[in-house]
N, C-alpha and C positions, 0 to 999 in steps of 0.2 A: 473713166472710170475718174472720180475723184475723190482724195481722199480728204477728210475733216480737220479744218485747221484749229486749234482750242484755245488757241496763244489769246484770245481776246479774254474768252471770259477766266483763264487763268491770272491774267493782269487786275480783272474786277474782283477777283476773289481776292489777291494778297494785297489791294490797295483799302479794301475792307479788315482788314486783319490788319496792315498798317496804322491804319485810320485807329483802330480800337486800342493800338500798343499803345499811340502817341497819347489817345485821351486818359489810358489808364497811367500813363506817367503822370498829364497833369493834374491829375485828382489827386495820385499818389505825394505829388509836391505841394499839392495844395493841401491836402490833410497833415502833412509834416509841417509846411510853414505855420498853420493855424496850432498844432501840437508847440513847435517852438515859441508861437507867440504867447500860448495860452500857459506854458511855464515860465515863460521870461516875463512876463506881464501881469496878465491876470491872477495867476497862480505863486507868484515870486514872493509876499508876503507871506502867505503860509509856508513854503520852502523855509525861507529864511529862519521864519519862529520854528521850525520844525527841526534844522541845522543847529540853532541857537540852545535847544531844548536839551539834543544830545550833547553837545560839547558843554553845555554846564550841567549834565547829570554827570560826564566825564570828569567833569572839574571837583565838580563834589569829593568823588571820588579818590584822585588824586593828588588835589592842590586843599579843596577846603576842611578833608578831612586830616589831612598832613599836620605830623605834630610839629610843635614849635621847641626853638632854641632858642637857649640861653645863656649869658653868659656869669658867673660866678660875681660875687663882693665880698672879697674873704674877710674885710674888715666890719661889714653890719649883717651878714650871715644872707642877706639877701642876694635877688638875680636881677640881672639887666636883660630886656627880650631883646636877640638878636634878627629873628625871624620866625615870622608866621604870616600867618595869610589873612586877605584883605575883605572890604561890603561888595566886591568885583572880583574874588578868586583868582587873585593871583598872590603871590608871593610878594611876601614885603618883609625889607631889611631895613629897623630902624635906624641900625647903625651907620647905613651909605657903606663907606671904603672900608670901615675899622673894619679887621680880622677878616678881611673878603675872603683872602685864599685858603683861609682854615677853616671858614664856613663851607664856601662852594654857592651856588646856585641851583634852582630848579628849573633844568632846562625839555629839553625833548629826549627819548631813546623811540627814535623813528616816530610812531603817531602819538603815543605814550610820554605822558608827562615823568619825570625825574631826575633826580638827584644829581647834578654834574660837579664834580672834582669836590674836595676837603670833606667834613662829616654829611654834607647833603648827599655823597655820593656813598661814600663807606658805611652809613647809616641806614641806605634808602628806604630798604624792608622796614626797619623799626620806626622811620618816621609816616611812608604811608602807611603803616598799619594804627596811625595815630597817638604813638608814645612820642614823649617829648623828651629831648637831651638838654641838660642841665652840663655846662665846659668847664672844664680846669681854670680856661683864662678868666684871670681876674681882669673887671670894666678897668678898674682904677690903674691897675699893671699895664692893661695895655694901650691904653689913652697914651703915659707916660711914654713907654715905650714907645710908640706912634710918632709923637712929637718930638723925644729924643734923636730918633733915625733920623727923620724930615730936616731938622737944624744941622745935625753932621755932614748931612748929604748936599745940603744946601753950598753949607761953609767950604765943601773939598770939589765943589762941583762934579760930583759922582754921580750917574748914572741911575743908579740900585745898589739896596743892601738890605741887611736883613737884621734884625734882633730876636734871640730866642732867650727867654727865663724858663729856668725847671726848676721844681724843690726835687734836689739829689735825693731825698729820703724815699719820696714815694713816684718818682719818676714824669708827674704829673707836670703838663706846659701850662704856667702863669701867666706868657705873652708871647705871642708870635705874630711879631710884623714884619710887613715887607712893602717895599716901595721899588717900581712905580705898583699901585695897587689898581684896585677898578669898583664901580657900583653894581652890586648882585642885584639892583634893582632896575640896570638899565645896561645888564650883560653884550645884547648885540651892539652895543657901541663900541665893543673894544677890541682888542686884536687876541686873537687865542694865547699869544704867549702872556699877557696878562692875568690869565688862568691857574698858572703854575703856578705850585708852591715852591719858593725858593728855598726853603727852609727842609723839605722831603724830597723834592725834585727835579733840584741843581744839584753837580757836585763842582767842587773846585777841589785845585791842590793846596792846603792848608798853610804849607810853608811851617816857621817855625814854630808854630802852634800844636806841631806834631811832634816836636822834641821831648814832652815831658809820656809819651804813649811811649817810645825809643827808651827812653831812662828807664818807663818802668817798667819794661819786660829785661832792662840789664840788673835794676834793684833786685825783682824778684825771683831771676833765675840766678843770682848768687853769683853773677859774671863781677860785679861792680857793688858798691857801697858808694855812699853820700863823698864820702871822703878820697874815696879812688882817686889816684891822679895820673897825669900823661902829661905830656909834651907838645905845646902847640905849635907848630913850626908856621902853621899861618895858611896849610896847603897839604892836600891828600894829592900823590897821583899814582893813578892804577888802571893797567890797561889803556894808555895813552890818554886817559882823561885828566886834568888838575880841576880840583874842587879848592875853591878858598872859602875864607869867612867873608861874611857878609859887608865885614870895613874892611876887608883884605890885610889884614895887621894880623900877627903872630904874639902870643900872650905867654911866652913858655909856659912853665909847671902850672898847670889850671887842676882843682877837684872836679866832680863830676855835678857837684852843685855848684860850680862857677860855670859851668856849661851852660845850664838854663840861665844865670845869669846876666851872664855873656853873648847868649844865643850862640855860641859857636859850634859853625857845621863840622867841623874838624873833631869835637870833642864826641857829637852825635853819632858820626861815625866810625869812632872807638868805640863806642858802649854798644855799637851792631855788631862791630866785629868780636870782641866780646863774648858777646849772646848766641851769635852764630845764627845763621841765614834762615836755619829751619825754624829753632826757636822764637827767633824772632817772629817770621811770617806767623807762626801759632799764638804768639799775643796779640800779634796785630787782629788774626781773627777770632779770637777771644774777647776779645775788644769789642766787635762787632761791626769790624769795617769790612766792607766788601760784600757785607747781606743785606738784607732789611732790618730794620728794629723794629717791625711791628707796629708802628705806629698808628695809631687809627686814624687815618687820612688817605685819601684813594689816592692811588699811583703812586705810591714810595720807589724811590729807585735804590737800588744795592750799592753806589759808588762802586769805585773802579779799583782793582788791588790786581788786575790783571799783570801787570809789569813782572810783579814778584813772582809767577809761576814760570818766567822764561829761562830761568836757571843765568841768566847774565849780573856779575856779582855786580856793575857799577849800578843797577837798579834797587839794589839792595840799599846801597850805598846813599844815592839820592832820596831815597824812600825813609831814610835814616832821618833826616830835616826837611820832609815832609814834601820833596819831588818826585813827579813823577808816577804819584799815587792820586786818586781823587777821594773827599769824602763828603757826604752834605753835614749841612747845619744840624740836622736832626743827631746825626751818628758821633760829631766831633762834642758835641755839648753831654751826650749821654754819657761816650769817654770819661771825661772830665766830670761827670756827677760819680762816675766809680772811684775817681781819688777822694772827693769829697765825702762818699759815703762809704769810706774803709773794704773798698776792693769789691763792694757787689755791683752788678749790673742791670738795671733793672730796667723794664720796657717804658717807653715814653707813652702820656696816654694826652688824649684832650678829651673825654665825654666822663665825669666825675659820677654822673646820675644818669639812668636812663627810667622817666615815669612813664609808665604804661598805662593805658586809656580805662584798666578796673582800677586804679591807684594804686597800685603793687610797686615797687620799686627795684631796682637793681643798680646798688652802688659799688663802682669800680674797687678793687684793691689792688695794692702793689704787688708787683709781680716780676720777682726775680728771676733774669734768663742766667746767671751765670754768676763765677766770682772770679775775675780772670788775675785778681792781684791779690794776696795776701794784707791784711789788715799794717802789717807793720810796713808792705812796701808802700802802702797808701799814706801811713803817716810820716815815713817820709818825704815822700813826694810833696803830701801838703808844709812840710818847712821848708823845704828846698823851692816850693813855688811861693810862699810868702817870702823867702828871701828876693826872689825874683821882686816881687814890686817893692819891699822897702829899700831896698838897694839900685831898682832902676826906674819905677815910673811914681814920680813923685806925687803926680796928679790924680791916681788911684789909690792912694793912700787914703786911710779915714781913721784920723783919732782915735784912738781908744776901740780899736777893731784889727784883728790881723786880718788882712786880705790876699788871696793867693790869685795870682795869673799869670797868664804868658800869650804876646803878642805873635803875631806870625806875617809877614810880607813877602805875600807869594808871586811867583810872575806867572803868567797865562799864556797856556800852549795855543798856539796858531791852528795847530793841526795838519800842519804842514810835515809829511816826514822827511828828516832828510838821510842819512847814509845808516844802512843797519839798524832801520828801526827807532834810530832814533828821535825824541819830539823835540821841535823848534818853538820858541817861546818869541811875544811879541815884547818890541822893544820897550821901553819906557812904559809899560803899561802894568799893574799890579792888585795885586787884591789884598785888602787891609785886613784883620781879623784879632780881634782880642776873648779869649777864653777865661774866663776866671771865677771863684766863688768866695761867699763870705757870711758869715765870719767865720776863717779859714779852719778854728779850733772846734767850730760846733756849726756848720754852715748849713743855711738855710735857703740857701740859694745860689743860682749856679750862672750865671749870664754869658752867653754870644754874641758878639758883634761883628759883622760882615759887610764890608764898603768896596762896591765894586770901582776902580778905576780913578781912584781920586786923582784931582789935578793939584800940584804946586805942593806936594810934602809928600817926603820920600817912605817913612818908616809908620805902621802902625802904632810904635812907642809913643811917636808924637801925635796923630792923628786921631786914636781910640780911647788912650788911657783914660783922658780926659771923662768921656763920653761914661767908659765904665765907672768912674768913679762917683759920675751924677747918679748914675743908675744905683749904684748899691747904697748913697747915702738915703736917696728915697725908698728901698728897700727896705733898708735898716727904719727909718723912721717909720712906714706903713706898719710893720712887726713888729714895732715898739721894741728891738733886739738891745740888751742891756750892753753896755760895754762888755769886754772880753780881756781886755789888755790897760796895761797903767798909760 
């Protein structure tokens, strides 16, 4: 009996199935290939038009319908277009680099178009809904500030700087200029750092320009009067530290008025010690330091006064003359505006008016955040700061007008910790700043000028007081302010 062999028939069946499978693969590949060819070539134009149509529809809701932004013209009551949408659905910035960090730009948030930085981001919902913004920034003042900033940076080979001009009676920001800037029409060509607004998003140690705040605390608390005297030996020694005056000189018997005139570190320390650490800290907080001002710009930072919460006495002493704490320009100019505005702290703001699509308007109103010092203290400080200019900064003086101001020449931390948390500083690198207001007896404007790492000049009194004088003279002419003194 023989058994039946079925190998061959089985092989034939497997070959047939394999052939069918291979054939199916070829057919499938062919279909896919044809489909790809059809999509890539035959239907390419149709799909491109569809994609463009979808993008245009999205653009029309997020770009073409976006509200415009205008700068003010206080001299004529007119406006200057700062940002609008073009014939291609792109955001146009006719002013190019001017006020760029304050404006921001329209970029992407995921797949959607959205405002980035500045007022474009802060008011993104309003602008997306079609509302227009009229800024407090005055085009003429802005242009002048930017010109002066570029001139002083070039003169002293400084890589960066900022000028802010504020109306102390309302909090409105009249100019906000920073360099280096960028062109929001072509923001993709710039580094991220260029988009940061130094006026509200970068901090620095103010140095001696903080001394008026220290004296404000001492005067307002009743610890001293403008004529309170102390003996300046030129140094203060505490807990193993020796602190000297900037000129490394002793000046003998000095008043609090002379502390500001001569910018004496030892005098600021004396005033802080008379005030007391807790009181001193409370005044600093009430002036708005260590917290956001509430300015209507995206990404505002709070500054840094955390050193004053460590309990270390040395930190209070160095803070009295502006070292070991960090502020933003918008914080410092607002604090000086407190002195200019008889003790009232106002919220700084950049949008004067919102014009909705239906024609209705929302007009910004000054907002008082607090009263850190009394009117009497503010008046005393005004008088003391007038003396600072009259007796020290000849190039900041203006004939026929009382001008108040104070400089600061601050060291730059290198962020390298030494012993016991002490901050190290870069050698021979400084930040210069000048803050002041005029006419001092009835202030119309407060000005802050900041310059990073100038070369070939040591003190801000020499580098920035002339610039402040030029800006103040321009503003007095611009506002047609009559003389206030003989």
